[in-house]
C-alpha positions as CSV (number, residue, x, y, z in Angstrom):
1,M,81.6,166.9,138.2
2,T,82.6,165.2,135.2
3,A,81.2,166.7,132.4
4,T,79.3,165.5,129.9
5,R,80.3,163.5,127.1
6,F,77.6,163.3,124.1
7,R,77.5,160.2,121.6
8,K,78.2,160.8,117.8
9,I,75.6,159.2,115.8
10,L,75.8,158.3,112.0
11,H,72.9,157.6,109.8
12,L,73.9,156.9,106.2
13,D,71.5,156.4,103.3
14,L,72.8,155.6,99.6
15,D,71.0,158.0,97.9
16,A,67.9,156.0,95.2
17,F,70.1,153.4,95.9
18,F,68.7,151.1,93.2
19,C,68.9,153.5,90.3
20,A,72.6,154.6,91.6
21,V,73.4,151.2,90.8
22,E,71.9,150.4,87.3
23,E,74.0,153.5,86.6
24,L,76.7,152.1,87.4
25,K,75.8,149.2,85.0
26,D,74.4,151.5,82.3
27,P,76.3,155.0,82.4
28,S,74.1,155.6,79.9
29,L,71.6,156.4,82.0
30,D,73.4,159.1,83.9
31,G,70.6,162.3,83.6
32,K,68.3,160.2,82.5
33,A,64.6,159.5,84.2
34,F,64.3,156.6,85.1
35,A,63.1,153.7,87.5
36,V,62.8,150.6,89.1
37,G,60.0,149.1,89.8
38,G,57.6,145.8,88.7
39,K,55.3,145.8,84.7
40,P,52.5,148.0,84.8
41,E,50.3,145.1,83.2
42,H,51.4,143.2,86.2
43,R,49.9,145.6,88.9
44,G,53.1,146.8,89.5
45,V,54.5,149.6,91.7
46,I,57.7,151.9,91.5
47,S,60.8,150.8,93.7
48,S,63.5,153.5,92.8
49,C,63.6,156.6,91.0
50,S,65.7,158.8,89.6
51,Y,66.2,161.9,90.8
52,P,65.1,163.4,87.0
53,A,62.4,161.7,87.2
54,R,61.5,162.2,90.4
55,K,62.0,165.8,88.4
56,C,58.9,164.4,87.0
57,G,57.0,163.6,89.9
58,V,57.3,160.6,89.9
59,R,58.2,158.8,93.4
60,S,58.6,155.1,95.0
61,A,55.5,153.1,95.6
62,M,53.2,154.6,93.1
63,P,51.8,151.8,91.0
64,S,54.4,151.8,87.8
65,G,51.0,152.2,85.2
66,Q,50.4,155.8,86.5
67,A,54.2,156.5,86.6
68,L,54.3,155.7,82.8
69,R,51.8,158.4,82.6
70,Q,53.2,161.4,84.8
71,C,55.9,160.9,82.9
72,P,56.0,158.8,79.4
73,Q,59.9,159.4,78.8
74,L,60.0,157.4,81.9
75,I,62.8,154.1,81.4
76,L,61.4,151.2,83.5
77,L,63.6,148.7,84.5
78,S,63.2,145.3,86.0
79,G,66.3,145.5,88.6
80,S,68.4,142.4,90.0
81,Y,68.2,141.9,93.6
82,G,71.2,140.1,93.6
83,D,73.2,143.2,92.3
84,Y,72.1,145.1,94.7
85,S,72.5,142.6,98.0
86,A,76.1,142.4,96.3
87,K,76.7,146.3,97.0
88,S,75.0,146.4,100.1
89,H,77.4,143.8,101.3
90,A,79.8,146.0,99.9
91,V,79.1,149.1,101.7
92,M,78.3,147.5,104.7
93,D,82.2,145.8,104.5
94,I,83.7,149.6,104.8
95,L,81.1,150.7,107.8
96,D,82.7,147.6,109.9
97,Q,86.2,148.2,108.7
98,L,85.6,152.0,110.5
99,T,83.8,150.8,113.7
100,G,82.3,148.2,115.4
101,L,79.4,149.6,116.6
102,V,77.4,149.5,112.9
103,E,73.2,148.4,112.9
104,Q,72.1,147.8,109.6
105,I,67.9,148.3,109.5
106,S,67.3,148.4,105.6
107,I,69.6,147.1,102.5
108,D,70.8,151.0,102.1
109,E,70.6,152.3,105.2
110,A,72.7,151.3,108.7
111,F,73.8,153.3,112.3
112,L,77.3,154.0,113.2
113,D,78.2,154.5,116.8
114,V,81.5,156.5,115.8
115,S,81.6,157.9,119.8
116,D,85.4,156.3,120.5
117,L,86.4,157.8,117.7
118,P,89.0,161.0,118.2
119,Q,87.9,163.1,115.1
120,D,84.9,164.7,115.2
121,G,81.6,164.0,113.8
122,E,81.3,165.7,110.1
123,T,85.0,165.1,109.8
124,I,84.0,161.1,109.9
125,A,80.6,161.6,108.4
126,R,83.1,163.1,105.3
127,K,85.7,160.9,105.3
128,L,83.0,158.0,105.3
129,Q,80.7,159.8,102.6
130,A,84.1,159.8,100.3
131,D,85.1,156.1,101.0
132,V,82.3,154.4,99.5
133,L,81.9,156.5,96.6
134,A,85.9,156.5,95.6
135,N,85.2,151.9,96.5
136,I,82.0,151.0,95.9
137,G,81.0,153.4,93.3
138,L,77.3,154.4,95.6
139,P,76.7,158.3,96.3
140,C,75.5,158.4,99.9
141,S,73.7,160.7,102.9
142,I,74.5,161.2,105.8
143,G,72.9,162.2,109.2
144,V,75.4,163.3,111.9
145,A,73.7,163.7,115.9
146,S,74.1,162.5,119.4
147,N,71.3,159.8,118.7
148,K,69.5,157.8,116.0
149,L,66.2,159.4,116.1
150,V,67.7,163.3,114.7
151,A,70.6,161.3,113.0
152,K,67.6,160.1,110.7
153,I,66.0,163.2,110.8
154,A,69.2,164.7,109.9
155,T,69.7,162.7,106.6
156,N,66.0,163.1,105.5
157,T,66.1,166.8,106.2
158,G,69.2,166.7,104.4
159,K,68.4,165.5,101.4
160,T,65.1,167.3,101.0
161,R,67.0,170.6,101.5
162,S,69.1,169.4,97.8
163,K,67.7,171.0,95.1
164,G,70.0,169.8,92.8
165,D,68.8,166.9,89.9
166,S,70.9,164.7,90.8
167,Y,72.2,162.1,93.7
168,P,71.5,164.8,96.7
169,R,74.6,163.6,98.7
170,A,73.9,165.6,101.6
171,I,75.8,165.8,105.1
172,L,73.8,167.5,107.7
173,V,75.1,168.1,111.6
174,V,73.1,168.5,114.3
175,P,75.4,169.7,117.4
176,P,75.0,168.2,120.6
177,G,72.2,170.0,122.6
178,K,70.8,171.6,119.8
179,E,68.4,168.6,119.0
180,A,65.4,170.8,119.8
181,E,66.2,173.8,118.1
182,F,66.6,171.8,115.0
183,L,63.7,169.6,115.4
184,A,61.0,172.6,115.9
185,P,60.4,174.1,112.3
186,L,60.4,170.7,110.7
187,P,56.8,169.8,110.0
188,A,55.5,166.8,112.4
189,K,55.4,164.0,108.8
190,A,59.4,165.1,109.8
191,M,59.0,163.2,112.7
192,W,61.0,159.1,112.7
193,G,57.5,156.9,113.2
194,V,55.0,159.3,111.8
195,G,53.1,158.2,108.7
196,P,49.9,159.8,106.9
197,K,47.2,158.9,109.7
198,M,49.6,160.1,112.7
199,E,50.5,163.0,111.0
200,T,46.3,164.4,109.9
201,S,46.1,163.1,113.6
202,L,48.5,166.4,114.8
203,V,47.2,168.4,112.7
204,N,44.0,168.0,113.5
205,A,44.7,168.6,117.0
206,G,46.8,171.9,115.7
207,M,50.1,171.0,115.7
208,H,51.5,171.0,112.8
209,T,55.4,171.5,113.2
210,I,57.5,169.0,115.7
211,G,58.4,172.4,117.7
212,D,54.0,172.6,117.8
213,I,53.8,169.2,119.4
214,T,56.5,170.0,122.8
215,T,54.0,172.7,123.5
216,R,51.5,170.3,124.8
217,S,51.8,168.1,128.0
218,K,53.0,164.8,128.5
219,A,49.7,163.9,129.8
220,E,47.8,166.1,126.9
221,L,49.8,163.5,124.3
222,E,48.7,160.3,126.2
223,R,45.5,161.1,126.5
224,L,45.8,162.1,122.9
225,F,47.8,159.2,121.4
226,G,48.0,156.9,123.9
227,K,51.6,154.7,125.0
228,Y,52.9,156.5,121.4
229,G,52.2,159.5,123.2
230,L,54.5,159.6,125.7
231,E,57.4,158.3,123.3
232,L,55.9,161.9,121.4
233,Y,56.8,163.7,124.4
234,D,60.9,162.8,124.0
235,R,60.7,162.6,120.0
236,A,59.8,166.2,119.5
237,R,62.2,167.2,121.7
238,G,65.3,164.9,120.3
239,I,65.3,163.0,123.3
240,D,66.7,159.0,122.2
241,D,69.2,157.2,124.1
242,R,68.9,154.4,122.4
243,P,71.8,152.5,121.5
244,V,73.1,151.5,117.8
245,I,71.9,147.1,117.8
246,L,74.5,145.1,116.4
247,D,72.8,143.0,113.9
248,R,75.0,140.3,113.6
249,Q,75.7,139.9,117.4
250,V,75.5,136.3,118.2
251,K,74.3,137.1,121.4
252,S,74.7,139.3,124.5
253,I,75.2,139.0,128.3
254,S,75.1,141.3,130.3
255,Q,74.1,142.0,134.5
256,E,72.7,145.1,136.5
257,T,71.3,145.2,139.6
258,T,68.5,147.4,140.9
259,F,69.5,148.7,144.2
260,S,67.1,148.3,147.0
261,K,67.4,152.8,147.6
262,D,68.5,155.2,144.9
263,T,72.1,156.0,145.5
264,A,74.3,158.5,144.7
265,D,77.9,156.8,146.4
266,L,80.6,157.1,144.0
267,T,82.2,154.2,145.9
268,T,79.4,151.5,145.5
269,L,78.2,152.8,142.3
270,R,82.3,151.7,141.5
271,R,82.0,148.7,143.6
272,T,78.8,147.4,141.9
273,L,80.1,147.7,138.2
274,K,83.2,145.8,139.5
275,D,80.9,143.0,140.2
276,L,78.7,143.4,137.4
277,S,81.7,143.3,135.4
278,A,83.4,140.2,137.1
279,H,79.7,138.2,136.9
280,V,79.5,139.4,133.0
281,A,82.9,137.8,131.9
282,Y,82.5,134.9,133.8
283,N,79.3,134.3,132.4
284,L,81.6,134.5,129.1
285,R,84.2,132.6,130.0
286,Q,82.0,129.7,130.3
287,E,79.6,130.2,127.8
288,G,82.9,130.3,125.7
289,F,82.7,133.7,124.5
290,C,84.6,136.9,124.4
291,A,83.3,140.3,123.3
292,R,83.9,142.5,120.7
293,V,81.7,145.8,122.5
294,V,80.8,146.3,126.0
295,R,78.5,148.8,127.1
296,I,77.0,150.2,130.1
297,K,73.2,151.1,131.1
298,I,72.2,153.6,134.1
299,R,69.0,154.0,134.8
300,W,68.1,157.4,137.3
301,S,65.8,157.6,140.2
302,D,63.2,159.3,137.7
303,F,63.2,156.3,136.0
304,S,65.0,157.7,132.7
305,T,67.6,155.6,131.0
306,H,70.9,156.0,129.6
307,T,73.1,153.5,127.8
308,R,76.5,153.8,126.3
309,Q,79.2,151.5,124.5
310,V,82.4,151.3,123.3
311,S,83.8,148.4,120.6
312,L,86.8,147.1,121.9
313,A,90.7,147.1,119.6
314,Q,90.8,143.3,121.0
315,P,88.0,140.8,121.9
316,T,87.9,140.1,125.7
317,D,86.3,138.2,128.0
318,Q,88.6,139.3,131.0
319,D,87.3,141.0,134.6
320,G,89.6,144.1,134.5
321,V,89.8,144.5,130.6
322,I,85.2,144.9,131.2
323,Y,85.7,147.1,134.5
324,S,87.9,149.7,132.8
325,T,85.8,150.2,130.2
326,V,83.0,150.1,131.8
327,E,84.9,152.5,134.4
328,T,85.6,155.0,131.5
329,L,81.5,155.0,129.7
330,F,80.8,155.6,133.2
331,K,83.1,158.9,133.7
332,T,80.9,160.0,130.4
333,I,77.5,159.7,131.6
334,W,78.0,160.4,136.1
335,T,76.6,163.7,137.6
336,S,78.0,164.0,141.0
337,G,75.3,163.4,143.2
338,K,72.6,162.3,140.8
339,P,70.9,159.1,142.7
340,V,71.2,155.9,140.7
341,R,68.0,153.5,140.4
342,L,70.0,150.6,138.6
343,I,72.5,150.1,136.6
344,G,74.1,147.1,134.6
345,V,77.0,145.6,132.7
346,G,76.4,144.2,129.2
347,S,78.9,142.2,126.6
348,A,78.1,141.9,122.6
349,D,79.1,141.1,119.5
350,L,80.4,138.1,121.3
351,V,82.9,136.0,119.0
352,E,84.3,132.2,120.3
353,T,86.7,132.6,122.9
354,S,90.5,131.3,121.0
355,H,93.5,131.7,122.7
356,Q,96.9,131.3,121.5
357,M,99.6,129.5,123.7
358,T,103.0,131.3,123.2
359,L,106.5,130.5,124.2
360,W,106.8,133.5,127.4
361,E,104.0,134.1,129.5
362,T,102.4,137.4,129.1
363,P,100.5,139.4,131.4
364,T,97.7,138.8,129.6
365,E,98.2,135.0,130.0
366,K,98.8,135.4,133.6
367,E,96.0,137.4,134.3
368,R,93.9,133.7,132.6
369,R,95.3,131.4,134.7
370,L,94.9,133.5,137.8
371,L,91.0,134.0,136.2
372,D,91.0,130.1,135.8
373,A,92.1,129.4,139.1
374,L,89.3,131.7,140.5
375,D,86.6,130.6,138.3
376,E,87.5,126.7,139.6
377,L,86.6,128.2,143.5
378,R,83.2,129.8,142.3
379,E,82.3,126.0,140.5
380,K,82.7,124.5,144.0
381,Y,81.9,127.0,146.5
382,G,79.5,129.2,144.5
383,K,79.6,132.2,142.4
384,Q,79.9,134.6,145.6
385,A,82.8,132.8,147.0
386,V,85.7,134.6,145.3
387,R,85.6,138.7,145.0
388,R,87.6,140.9,143.7
389,A,88.9,143.5,146.1
390,I,88.2,147.7,145.4
391,K,90.5,150.0,146.3
392,I,90.2,151.9,148.8
393,K,91.6,155.1,150.5
394,P,94.1,154.6,153.6
395,R,92.4,156.5,156.8
396,D,94.4,159.1,158.5
397,D,95.2,157.8,162.0
């Protein structure tokens, strides 16, 4: 059995982002109760508030008039979206330099998949936090976990636990295998996706903490909350295998197959992965793209689905590169003897193909000439006309 390699997912959230940008523009605001929001006479609301303002009871989404009554000394700024957008882009550029697997979910938040980096998650998070502060001048908090759900909650929890009057700059790491233990004592409202109405429904049903949710059966949660109840069952246990989605990708090209009968045969699975990799590479070449990201998808016989992905140092459209990458990812989640229902290979973060000619022919160029010849045969005789062989161990006769 191959040991499972857990993903390393970071969730980065810029602390009081709009206010932090305003402080960069006007350092005299440091330590003062101020907020960015609309004017009270125009029924404005608070978009962001400094931590001293929060100590006075001011909150985001609060009507500006109420905020001023709550905190008479509050300094109210109209703000500039252009400035915020520019700083956001600068931060995301730093994230992109760290890994190609970045999913920006708002102007001040992003997920990063750093599974392919050798350092541990906390080391990566601390360096990233320091880089953003040193280069952009903005504070941020980071959650580290094996999936997006827990990383997001870790960020929020880290901020909540901060007791200072200034930016929290929190880093909270949830070790792999400790997801459910971390979530259990947190209030139900800490669950990502649980709003005020759902919180009320959960509390009325006797579920005050996330741990309380895990005491209920899947059938009961579905009866109480419908389809969302099924999601709650997994989420309360810290289960979330959603990949980091690249928001800048042109599109993705993938190929998958569902076996007529679930199989745990390693030779069959590897042969299928090789065929799927060849199909994906062929379609990339036909579309004129190279992929920066390669991913694998596996659905087990119990219908649980897992995905793994990695960013490449060099974009590719070659069968061999895609297959070798997928095979490495496969080893990280393969469990010997566990039947597979579906398996797939995907490519993402696509860029237009551009091949440079060199004076001497390299192994990569030899591979390309071979692939071009094979593609011509496929065009003439069909996609199944040419298939790559898989290594077979010699028989002992």
